[in-house]
MIKOL-874880 format. One record per residue (C-alpha): y, z, x; residue number from 0; residue in three letters. Coordinates in steps of 0.25 Angstrom, whole numbers, padded with zeros to 4 digits, always signed. Example, Ala and Ser with C-alpha at 12.3 -4.5 7.8 and 13.67 -1.06 7.14 Angstrom:
BEGIN
-0018 / +0031 / +0049 / 0 / ALA
-0004 / +0029 / +0055 / 1 / SER
This chain:
BEGIN
-0609 / +1226 / +0810 / 0 / MET
-0617 / +1238 / +0817 / 1 / LEU
-0610 / +1241 / +0830 / 2 / TRP
-0616 / +1252 / +0839 / 3 / LEU
-0611 / +1257 / +0852 / 4 / SER
-0615 / +1268 / +0862 / 5 / HIS
-0602 / +1274 / +0869 / 6 / VAL
-0597 / +1286 / +0877 / 7 / ASP
-0584 / +1289 / +0870 / 8 / LEU
-0574 / +1294 / +0880 / 9 / LYS
-0561 / +1293 / +0871 / 10 / LYS
-0557 / +1297 / +0857 / 11 / ASP
-0556 / +1287 / +0846 / 12 / ILE
-0544 / +1288 / +0837 / 13 / ALA
-0544 / +1288 / +0822 / 14 / HIS
-0549 / +1275 / +0816 / 15 / HIS
-0558 / +1269 / +0805 / 16 / CYS
-0567 / +1257 / +0804 / 17 / HIS
-0572 / +1247 / +0794 / 18 / ASP
-0586 / +1251 / +0799 / 19 / VAL
-0595 / +1264 / +0798 / 20 / HIS
-0596 / +1271 / +0811 / 21 / GLU
-0607 / +1280 / +0816 / 22 / PHE
-0607 / +1288 / +0828 / 23 / VAL
-0618 / +1296 / +0835 / 24 / VAL
-0615 / +1305 / +0846 / 25 / CYS
-0625 / +1304 / +0858 / 26 / LEU
-0618 / +1313 / +0868 / 27 / GLU
-0606 / +1322 / +0869 / 28 / GLY
-0597 / +1323 / +0857 / 29 / GLU
-0588 / +1315 / +0848 / 30 / ILE
-0578 / +1320 / +0837 / 31 / ASN
-0576 / +1312 / +0825 / 32 / ILE
-0563 / +1314 / +0816 / 33 / GLN
-0562 / +1308 / +0802 / 34 / THR
-0551 / +1311 / +0793 / 35 / GLU
-0559 / +1322 / +0786 / 36 / GLN
-0566 / +1330 / +0798 / 37 / ARG
-0571 / +1330 / +0812 / 38 / SER
-0585 / +1328 / +0817 / 39 / TYR
-0590 / +1332 / +0831 / 40 / CYS
-0602 / +1324 / +0835 / 41 / LEU
-0611 / +1329 / +0847 / 42 / ALA
-0624 / +1322 / +0852 / 43 / ALA
-0633 / +1318 / +0841 / 44 / GLY
-0623 / +1318 / +0830 / 45 / GLN
-0617 / +1307 / +0822 / 46 / ALA
-0606 / +1303 / +0812 / 47 / ILE
-0605 / +1291 / +0803 / 48 / PHE
-0591 / +1287 / +0799 / 49 / ILE
-0589 / +1277 / +0787 / 50 / PRO
-0580 / +1265 / +0788 / 51 / GLU
-0565 / +1268 / +0786 / 52 / LYS
-0566 / +1283 / +0790 / 53 / ILE
-0555 / +1286 / +0800 / 54 / SER
-0561 / +1294 / +0812 / 55 / HIS
-0558 / +1297 / +0826 / 56 / SER
-0566 / +1302 / +0838 / 57 / ALA
-0564 / +1311 / +0850 / 58 / SER
-0573 / +1315 / +0861 / 59 / VAL
-0574 / +1323 / +0874 / 60 / ASN
-0570 / +1313 / +0884 / 61 / LYS
-0576 / +1321 / +0895 / 62 / SER
-0590 / +1320 / +0890 / 63 / THR
-0600 / +1309 / +0887 / 64 / SER
-0599 / +1305 / +0872 / 65 / ASN
-0610 / +1296 / +0869 / 66 / GLN
-0609 / +1290 / +0855 / 67 / LEU
-0616 / +1279 / +0847 / 68 / LEU
-0606 / +1272 / +0839 / 69 / PHE
-0609 / +1263 / +0828 / 70 / SER
-0601 / +1255 / +0817 / 71 / CYS
-0607 / +1248 / +0805 / 72 / ILE
-0600 / +1241 / +0794 / 73 / ASP
-0604 / +1243 / +0779 / 74 / SER
-0610 / +1230 / +0778 / 75 / LYS
-0620 / +1232 / +0789 / 76 / VAL
-0623 / +1246 / +0785 / 77 / LEU
-0626 / +1240 / +0771 / 78 / ASP
-0636 / +1231 / +0777 / 79 / THR
-0644 / +1243 / +0783 / 80 / LEU
-0644 / +1250 / +0770 / 81 / SER
-0657 / +1251 / +0763 / 82 / THR
-0661 / +1258 / +0749 / 83 / SER
-0666 / +1270 / +0757 / 84 / ALA
-0653 / +1272 / +0766 / 85 / ASN
-0642 / +1267 / +0757 / 86 / SER
-0639 / +1280 / +0751 / 87 / ILE
-0637 / +1287 / +0764 / 88 / TYR
-0629 / +1276 / +0770 / 89 / LEU
-0620 / +1276 / +0758 / 90 / LYS
-0617 / +1291 / +0760 / 91 / LYS
-0615 / +1289 / +0775 / 92 / LEU
-0604 / +1278 / +0773 / 93 / VAL
-0596 / +1287 / +0763 / 94 / HIS
-0594 / +1299 / +0772 / 95 / ASP
-0593 / +1303 / +0786 / 96 / VAL
-0607 / +1309 / +0790 / 97 / SER
-0611 / +1317 / +0802 / 98 / MET
-0623 / +1322 / +0808 / 99 / THR
-0619 / +1336 / +0812 / 100 / THR
-0632 / +1340 / +0819 / 101 / ALA
-0638 / +1334 / +0832 / 102 / HIS
-0648 / +1324 / +0829 / 103 / ASN
-0657 / +1319 / +0840 / 104 / PRO
-0661 / +1307 / +0831 / 105 / GLU
-0647 / +1301 / +0831 / 106 / LEU
-0647 / +1301 / +0846 / 107 / LEU
-0661 / +1295 / +0847 / 108 / SER
-0657 / +1283 / +0837 / 109 / ILE
-0644 / +1281 / +0844 / 110 / SER
-0651 / +1280 / +0858 / 111 / LYS
-0660 / +1269 / +0852 / 112 / GLU
-0648 / +1262 / +0847 / 113 / ILE
-0641 / +1263 / +0860 / 114 / ILE
-0653 / +1256 / +0868 / 115 / LYS
-0651 / +1243 / +0860 / 116 / MET
-0636 / +1244 / +0857 / 117 / ILE
-0632 / +1232 / +0864 / 118 / ASN
-0644 / +1223 / +0860 / 119 / ASP
-0639 / +1215 / +0848 / 120 / ASP
-0652 / +1207 / +0846 / 121 / SER
-0657 / +1205 / +0831 / 122 / LEU
-0668 / +1215 / +0833 / 123 / LEU
-0660 / +1226 / +0841 / 124 / GLN
-0649 / +1225 / +0830 / 125 / THR
-0659 / +1227 / +0819 / 126 / CYS
-0665 / +1239 / +0827 / 127 / ILE
-0651 / +1245 / +0829 / 128 / LYS
-0648 / +1244 / +0815 / 129 / GLU
-0660 / +1252 / +0811 / 130 / ASN
-0657 / +1262 / +0822 / 131 / LEU
-0643 / +1263 / +0817 / 132 / TYR
-0648 / +1266 / +0802 / 133 / MET
-0657 / +1276 / +0808 / 134 / ARG
-0645 / +1283 / +0815 / 135 / LEU
-0637 / +1283 / +0802 / 136 / LEU
-0649 / +1289 / +0794 / 137 / LEU
-0652 / +1299 / +0804 / 138 / THR
-0637 / +1303 / +0804 / 139 / HIS
-0637 / +1303 / +0788 / 140 / ILE
-0649 / +1312 / +0789 / 141 / GLY
-0643 / +1322 / +0798 / 142 / GLY
-0630 / +1323 / +0790 / 143 / ALA
-0638 / +1325 / +0777 / 144 / ALA
-0646 / +1336 / +0783 / 145 / THR
-0634 / +1343 / +0787 / 146 / LEU
-0628 / +1341 / +0773 / 147 / GLN
-0640 / +1347 / +0766 / 148 / ASN
-0639 / +1359 / +0776 / 149 / ASP
-0625 / +1362 / +0772 / 150 / SER
-0629 / +1375 / +0764 / 151 / ASP
-0639 / +1380 / +0775 / 152 / SER
-0636 / +1394 / +0781 / 153 / PRO
-0631 / +1388 / +0794 / 154 / ALA
-0622 / +1378 / +0787 / 155 / ALA
-0616 / +1390 / +0779 / 156 / ILE
-0614 / +1398 / +0791 / 157 / ARG
-0607 / +1386 / +0798 / 158 / ILE
-0598 / +1385 / +0786 / 159 / LYS
-0594 / +1399 / +0788 / 160 / LYS
-0591 / +1397 / +0802 / 161 / ALA
-0582 / +1385 / +0799 / 162 / LYS
-0574 / +1393 / +0789 / 163 / LYS
-0573 / +1405 / +0799 / 164 / TRP
-0567 / +1395 / +0810 / 165 / ILE
-0558 / +1389 / +0799 / 166 / GLU
-0552 / +1403 / +0796 / 167 / LYS
-0551 / +1408 / +0810 / 168 / HIS
-0548 / +1396 / +0818 / 169 / TYR
-0534 / +1402 / +0823 / 170 / THR
-0542 / +1413 / +0830 / 171 / GLU
-0550 / +1412 / +0843 / 172 / GLU
-0563 / +1406 / +0838 / 173 / VAL
-0575 / +1404 / +0846 / 174 / THR
-0589 / +1400 / +0844 / 175 / LEU
-0595 / +1414 / +0845 / 176 / GLU
-0585 / +1419 / +0836 / 177 / ARG
-0588 / +1409 / +0825 / 178 / VAL
-0603 / +1411 / +0827 / 179 / ALA
-0602 / +1426 / +0825 / 180 / GLN
-0595 / +1424 / +0811 / 181 / GLN
-0608 / +1418 / +0806 / 182 / ILE
-0618 / +1426 / +0814 / 183 / ASN
-0623 / +1414 / +0823 / 184 / MET
-0626 / +1413 / +0837 / 185 / SER
-0616 / +1405 / +0845 / 186 / ARG
-0625 / +1394 / +0849 / 187 / SER
-0632 / +1393 / +0836 / 188 / HIS
-0618 / +1393 / +0829 / 189 / PHE
-0613 / +1382 / +0838 / 190 / ALA
-0624 / +1373 / +0835 / 191 / ARG
-0624 / +1375 / +0820 / 192 / GLN
-0609 / +1374 / +0819 / 193 / PHE
-0609 / +1360 / +0826 / 194 / ARG
-0621 / +1356 / +0817 / 195 / GLN
-0615 / +1359 / +0804 / 196 / HIS
-0600 / +1355 / +0807 / 197 / THR
-0601 / +1345 / +0818 / 198 / GLY
-0591 / +1353 / +0826 / 199 / PHE
-0592 / +1363 / +0837 / 200 / SER
-0586 / +1377 / +0833 / 201 / VAL
-0574 / +1374 / +0843 / 202 / ILE
-0572 / +1360 / +0838 / 203 / ASP
-0572 / +1365 / +0824 / 204 / TYR
-0562 / +1376 / +0827 / 205 / LEU
-0553 / +1365 / +0834 / 206 / LEU
-0554 / +1357 / +0822 / 207 / LYS
-0550 / +1368 / +0813 / 208 / VAL
-0538 / +1372 / +0822 / 209 / ARG
-0533 / +1357 / +0823 / 210 / CYS
-0534 / +1355 / +0808 / 211 / ASP
-0526 / +1368 / +0806 / 212 / ALA
-0516 / +1363 / +0816 / 213 / VAL
-0515 / +1349 / +0809 / 214 / ALA
-0512 / +1357 / +0796 / 215 / THR
-0501 / +1365 / +0802 / 216 / GLN
-0495 / +1353 / +0809 / 217 / LEU
-0494 / +1346 / +0795 / 218 / ALA
-0489 / +1357 / +0788 / 219 / GLN
-0479 / +1364 / +0797 / 220 / SER
-0469 / +1362 / +0808 / 221 / ASN
-0475 / +1373 / +0817 / 222 / THR
-0475 / +1370 / +0832 / 223 / ASP
-0488 / +1363 / +0836 / 224 / ILE
-0491 / +1374 / +0847 / 225 / SER
-0489 / +1385 / +0837 / 226 / GLU
-0499 / +1378 / +0827 / 227 / ILE
-0509 / +1376 / +0838 / 228 / ALA
-0509 / +1391 / +0842 / 229 / PHE
-0509 / +1396 / +0828 / 230 / SER
-0522 / +1388 / +0825 / 231 / THR
-0530 / +1394 / +0836 / 232 / GLY
-0527 / +1384 / +0848 / 233 / PHE
-0523 / +1392 / +0861 / 234 / SER
-0521 / +1380 / +0870 / 235 / ASN
-0511 / +1369 / +0866 / 236 / LEU
-0518 / +1358 / +0874 / 237 / SER
-0531 / +1361 / +0868 / 238 / HIS
-0525 / +1361 / +0854 / 239 / PHE
-0518 / +1347 / +0857 / 240 / TYR
-0531 / +1341 / +0862 / 241 / ARG
-0539 / +1345 / +0850 / 242 / HIS
-0529 / +1342 / +0840 / 243 / PHE
-0527 / +1328 / +0845 / 244 / LYS
-0542 / +1327 / +0846 / 245 / ARG
-0544 / +1330 / +0831 / 246 / ARG
-0531 / +1323 / +0825 / 247 / TYR
-0529 / +1312 / +0835 / 248 / GLY
-0515 / +1316 / +0838 / 249 / SER
-0506 / +1327 / +0843 / 250 / THR
-0502 / +1338 / +0834 / 251 / PRO
-0487 / +1333 / +0835 / 252 / ARG
-0491 / +1319 / +0831 / 253 / ALA
-0500 / +1324 / +0820 / 254 / PHE
-0489 / +1332 / +0814 / 255 / ARG
-0480 / +1320 / +0814 / 256 / GLN
-0490 / +1311 / +0808 / 257 / MET
-0492 / +1321 / +0797 / 258 / ILE
-0477 / +1321 / +0794 / 259 / ARG
-0476 / +1306 / +0795 / 260 / ASP
-0487 / +1305 / +0785 / 261 / GLN
-0480 / +1315 / +0776 / 262 / GLY
-0493 / +1323 / +0773 / 263 / VAL
-0498 / +1337 / +0776 / 264 / ALA
-0511 / +1343 / +0779 / 265 / LEU
-0517 / +1353 / +0769 / 266 / SER
-0520 / +1367 / +0775 / 267 / ALA
């Protein structure tokens, strides 16, 4: 089964998993994908492949247009599309969540070709869609591989330094300008480089770090939730509650209770 759909996503999707592989291309707007390991922020021209049985959720800005190409494919069908030339790449793809973190116009171009024939299930068009889908996957894999090979570049090293600085100073007033100054980059260039190498905007990454710090304190202490929020850098409680629920899928109080019910604690 290969299922393709062009959607304008207007609501969040709760944590779930499939018995099929899911591939998402962002065509317009933004979508945030959360797995158990990390979060991915996709803008137009970016994609993510989520292997079967990987639990994930999605959230979007409901006030904007979030155009996406969704596809699901089961392992048997993917195997039929595998060849001696591409099998090594497909095997790697299905064993790890893989993301293209740089804008790739080719992903958009191929997706638009697919959308034109998305409702045509004739035998010929089905064959063409399968070939386009494989081009889409291989383009995605190529982008992810390029990024991985570039992990030791000067730009990547500076972005790692910026991430570490944010993780150390997240309780303070952190701005795009202030972080850019730490690694001697212009504001605009740093913003582009940071998103390209991490998949997050600087502010979204800061919010992720703060929410993760809150989650750790909720699991390890009885400190008042408002006090925890302010101590981790949040200055507005409604802002805090909105972003925490967006990342963890529950309110801070419900999250704390869930951790207690499960009898586990998060490591610092």
